[in-house]
N, C-alpha and C positions, 0 to 999 in steps of 0.2 A: 503494499501499499504506499503510495507517496501523495504526501497532503501538505500544502503551504504552511498551515498552522504548526505554531512552535512548540504548543502546550498540548500534548498528547499522552494521557495516562491509561495503560492497559489495566484492566481489572477486571472483575466479575459481576453480573448485575444481582445485585442484592434483593431489590425490590422493584417491580414493574407495577404501576397502576393504570390500567388502561380505561379512559372513559369512553364517553360516546364520539368523542373528535378528537383530542389529546390524549397523550402517554406522559406520564411523570417516571422517568429513571432513575434509579439510585445504582451508581457503580461503586462499588468498594475496591479503591486503588491500592491500599495496604491496611493491614489489619488496624480495624478502629477509623480509618479515613475514608469517608464518602464523599462522591461528586454526585449532585442531582441535577436534573434538566427536565425540561418540558418541550417536547417534539410531538406531532403530529400520529395519531394511532396509525395512521397508513404507512408512515414511516416507519414506525415501531415493528408491525407485522413483516414490511417489505424487508427488514433487516431480520427479522426473525428472533427478534430480541424475546429472551425469555429468563427467569431466576434461576441462576446456576451458570448461565453461558456467558463465556468470555465476551469482552468487549472493550471498546477504547472510548475514553471520554477526551472530546477534543476542544479546546477552550481558545478561541479567538476574541479578542477584546473583550467585550462583554457579555459574548453568546457561548452556550455550550451545545455540543452536536455530541453527537453518538457515532461510531463505525464499526463495522467486523469486517473480519478477512473473508 
């Protein structure tokens, strides 16, 4: 994966809250350290995000995005 954002943290999806339109994703990047963000439900489903799955928290400016290999 190549990405222009400098702050990329690999971790495990600890919590995934799916709403009607959006999803709140919480990734544990180190023991006791979590990063949370909101993305569309469609994006979460497209990425196949699920609790226990490895994923990346990608932080650029004030935005948090998520990515998978």
